[in-house]
C-alpha positions as CSV (number, residue, x, y, z in Angstrom):
1,M,36.9,10.2,4.4
2,G,35.1,7.2,2.8
3,F,31.7,5.9,3.6
4,K,31.2,3.3,6.3
5,T,31.0,-0.2,5.0
6,K,29.5,-3.3,6.4
7,A,29.9,-7.0,5.3
8,L,26.7,-8.6,4.1
9,S,27.2,-11.3,6.8
10,D,26.8,-8.5,9.4
11,Q,23.7,-7.0,7.9
12,I,20.0,-7.1,8.8
13,A,17.8,-7.2,5.7
14,L,14.0,-6.8,5.5
15,V,12.3,-8.1,2.4
16,T,8.6,-7.5,1.9
17,G,6.9,-10.2,-0.1
18,G,9.9,-12.3,0.8
19,G,8.0,-15.6,1.0
20,T,7.5,-16.1,-2.8
21,G,8.8,-15.2,-6.2
22,I,11.4,-12.4,-6.6
23,G,11.4,-11.7,-2.8
24,R,12.1,-15.3,-2.0
25,A,15.0,-15.3,-4.5
26,F,16.4,-12.2,-2.9
27,S,16.1,-13.7,0.5
28,E,17.8,-16.9,-0.5
29,G,20.7,-15.0,-2.0
30,L,21.1,-12.8,1.0
31,A,20.9,-15.7,3.5
32,A,23.5,-17.6,1.5
33,A,25.8,-14.6,1.8
34,G,25.4,-14.7,5.6
35,A,22.9,-11.9,6.1
36,R,20.0,-12.2,8.6
37,V,16.8,-11.7,6.7
38,V,13.4,-10.8,7.9
39,I,10.7,-11.8,5.3
40,A,7.4,-10.0,5.7
41,S,4.0,-10.4,4.1
42,R,0.4,-11.2,5.0
43,R,0.6,-15.0,4.6
44,D,2.2,-16.3,7.7
45,E,2.1,-20.0,6.7
46,V,3.9,-19.2,3.4
47,L,6.5,-17.2,5.3
48,R,7.2,-19.9,7.7
49,N,7.5,-22.6,5.0
50,T,10.0,-20.4,3.1
51,A,12.0,-19.6,6.2
52,E,12.2,-23.3,7.1
53,E,13.4,-24.3,3.6
54,L,16.0,-21.5,3.4
55,N,17.4,-22.1,6.9
56,K,17.7,-25.7,6.0
57,Q,19.7,-24.8,2.9
58,C,22.0,-22.5,4.9
59,G,22.4,-24.9,7.8
60,A,21.7,-22.0,10.1
61,E,18.9,-19.8,11.3
62,R,19.2,-16.7,9.2
63,V,15.7,-16.2,7.9
64,F,13.0,-14.9,10.2
65,T,9.3,-14.2,9.6
66,Y,6.9,-11.3,10.3
67,A,3.3,-11.4,9.2
68,F,1.9,-7.9,8.4
69,D,-0.3,-6.0,6.0
70,I,1.7,-3.3,4.1
71,R,-1.6,-1.3,3.7
72,D,-1.8,-0.7,7.4
73,Q,0.6,2.0,8.7
74,S,0.4,0.8,12.3
75,Q,1.6,-2.6,11.2
76,I,4.4,-1.1,9.2
77,D,5.6,0.9,12.2
78,S,5.4,-2.2,14.4
79,L,7.4,-4.2,11.9
80,I,10.3,-1.7,11.9
81,K,10.2,-1.4,15.7
82,E,10.4,-5.2,16.0
83,V,13.4,-5.5,13.7
84,V,15.3,-2.6,15.2
85,G,14.4,-3.8,18.7
86,K,15.8,-7.2,18.1
87,W,18.9,-6.4,16.0
88,R,19.5,-2.6,16.6
89,S,19.4,-1.8,12.8
90,V,17.8,-2.1,9.5
91,D,20.7,-2.2,7.0
92,L,18.9,-3.3,3.9
93,L,15.2,-2.6,3.0
94,I,13.9,-4.4,0.0
95,N,10.5,-3.0,-1.1
96,N,9.3,-6.0,-3.1
97,S,5.6,-6.4,-2.2
98,G,3.4,-5.5,-5.1
99,L,0.2,-6.5,-6.9
100,A,-1.8,-5.7,-10.0
101,V,-5.5,-5.4,-10.5
102,P,-6.3,-5.9,-14.2
103,E,-8.7,-3.1,-15.1
104,T,-8.5,-1.0,-18.2
105,A,-8.6,2.8,-18.1
106,G,-12.3,2.9,-18.7
107,E,-13.0,0.2,-16.1
108,I,-10.8,1.3,-13.1
109,T,-12.7,1.1,-9.8
110,E,-11.8,3.1,-6.7
111,D,-11.2,-0.1,-4.8
112,G,-8.9,-1.5,-7.4
113,W,-7.0,1.8,-7.7
114,D,-6.6,2.2,-4.0
115,K,-5.5,-1.4,-3.4
116,V,-2.7,-1.1,-6.0
117,M,-1.6,2.4,-4.8
118,E,-1.6,1.6,-1.1
119,T,0.4,-1.6,-1.7
120,N,2.8,-0.6,-4.4
121,L,3.5,3.0,-3.5
122,R,2.1,4.3,-0.2
123,G,3.4,1.3,1.7
124,V,6.9,1.8,0.3
125,M,6.9,5.4,1.4
126,Q,5.7,4.5,4.9
127,L,8.3,1.7,5.2
128,V,11.1,4.0,4.1
129,R,9.9,6.8,6.4
130,A,9.9,4.4,9.3
131,A,13.3,2.9,8.6
132,L,15.2,6.0,7.4
133,P,15.9,7.4,10.9
134,Y,17.6,4.2,12.0
135,M,19.7,4.0,8.8
136,I,20.8,7.6,9.4
137,E,21.6,7.0,13.1
138,N,23.7,3.9,12.2
139,D,25.3,5.8,9.3
140,F,24.6,2.9,6.9
141,G,21.7,1.7,4.7
142,D,20.6,0.4,1.3
143,I,17.0,0.7,0.0
144,V,16.1,-1.5,-3.0
145,N,12.8,-0.9,-4.8
146,V,11.3,-3.4,-7.2
147,S,9.6,-1.5,-9.9
148,S,9.0,-3.0,-13.3
149,Q,9.3,-2.4,-17.0
150,A,5.7,-1.3,-16.4
151,G,7.3,1.6,-14.5
152,K,8.8,2.7,-17.9
153,H,6.1,1.6,-20.4
154,G,2.3,1.8,-20.2
155,Y,0.2,-1.3,-20.7
156,A,-3.5,-1.0,-21.4
157,D,-4.6,-3.9,-19.2
158,V,-3.0,-2.7,-16.0
159,P,-3.0,1.2,-15.9
160,S,-3.1,1.4,-12.1
161,Y,-0.1,-0.9,-11.8
162,C,1.8,1.1,-14.4
163,A,0.9,4.3,-12.5
164,S,2.2,2.9,-9.2
165,K,5.4,1.6,-10.7
166,F,6.1,4.9,-12.6
167,G,5.4,6.6,-9.3
168,L,7.7,4.3,-7.4
169,L,10.6,5.4,-9.6
170,G,9.7,9.0,-9.1
171,Y,9.6,8.6,-5.4
172,A,12.9,6.7,-5.4
173,E,14.6,9.5,-7.4
174,A,13.4,12.1,-4.9
175,L,14.6,9.8,-2.1
176,R,18.0,9.4,-3.7
177,D,18.3,13.2,-4.1
178,H,17.4,13.6,-0.4
179,V,20.1,11.2,0.9
180,R,22.6,12.8,-1.4
181,K,21.8,16.3,-0.2
182,T,21.9,15.3,3.5
183,G,25.2,13.3,3.0
184,A,23.6,10.1,4.4
185,N,25.5,6.9,3.7
186,I,22.4,5.4,2.1
187,R,22.1,4.0,-1.4
188,V,18.9,3.7,-3.4
189,F,18.6,1.0,-6.1
190,N,15.6,0.4,-8.4
191,F,15.0,-2.9,-10.2
192,C,12.9,-2.7,-13.4
193,P,12.5,-6.3,-14.6
194,G,10.5,-7.5,-17.5
195,L,8.8,-10.9,-17.1
196,V,10.4,-13.0,-14.4
197,D,9.4,-16.7,-14.3
198,V,8.7,-17.3,-10.6
199,A,7.0,-20.7,-11.3
200,N,10.0,-22.4,-12.8
201,S,12.4,-21.3,-10.1
202,Q,14.5,-24.4,-9.4
203,P,18.1,-24.1,-10.6
204,D,17.7,-26.8,-13.3
205,Q,14.4,-25.4,-14.7
206,V,14.2,-23.4,-17.9
207,P,12.2,-20.2,-17.8
208,R,9.2,-19.7,-20.0
209,E,9.7,-18.1,-23.4
210,G,10.1,-14.3,-22.9
211,S,11.0,-14.6,-19.2
212,I,14.2,-14.7,-17.2
213,H,15.0,-17.1,-14.4
214,V,14.4,-15.6,-11.0
215,R,18.0,-16.4,-10.0
216,N,19.2,-13.5,-12.2
217,M,17.4,-11.1,-9.9
218,A,19.3,-12.4,-6.8
219,R,22.6,-12.4,-8.6
220,T,22.1,-8.9,-9.7
221,L,21.1,-7.8,-6.2
222,I,24.3,-9.3,-4.6
223,Y,26.4,-7.7,-7.3
224,A,24.8,-4.2,-6.8
225,L,25.2,-4.4,-3.1
226,G,28.9,-5.2,-3.5
227,L,29.7,-2.0,-5.4
228,D,31.7,0.7,-3.7
229,R,29.4,2.9,-1.6
230,N,30.2,6.0,-3.6
231,V,28.9,4.4,-6.8
232,V,25.4,5.3,-7.9
233,L,23.6,2.6,-9.8
234,E,20.2,3.8,-10.9
235,D,17.5,1.8,-12.6
236,I,18.5,-1.8,-13.2
237,N,16.7,-3.2,-16.3
238,L,16.5,-6.9,-16.7
239,Y,14.5,-8.7,-19.4
240,S,14.6,-11.6,-21.8
241,R,16.1,-10.9,-25.2
């Protein structure tokens, strides 16, 4: 028997950091495909502006907002409960929130290290832990993690960021092994982009030298989600040639 499928137009997506940059591009692509998208981050005004703009593009109310701090577990649990309470499922979780604190190995502070790890790694674990039971109950789910080329290569100016993004890939690999062993109909995708130009994001704008246009992230997401559910697509590397 094959895995259960579900059209994107019937799915509920949750995108952290969905108000700007890569998260916004993902949200725009998903909304255009008919999904209902909850964009979540700390900046409520940014979220509301993005939702208004994307809903106007769609000509329908498909993008919804939720202000929360990914470093606070109670807020993570409340977010998942809110989404499931309203729509009865979380079909797609996109772990896009992330930040870097530029401190070399000899200068790393405890505050800088903790801020990066709590945002980029622990928050992801807590979101997955909260959403996973609902995905299993509904026999359907996709988890997309935005790592980085800094999750595969070390850079002297952002060691804590590199450690968090390397760690995210390790966590995701263990998560993928878990859902495989339990037989759950859940896929785990990892994006590992190089430089993405989130400033020049309009369709007619040319990205900066050495960067890719953010639309390529959204195109790749929609493509990956459209693959057969028995197909495993592991780390997705995108960077400018």
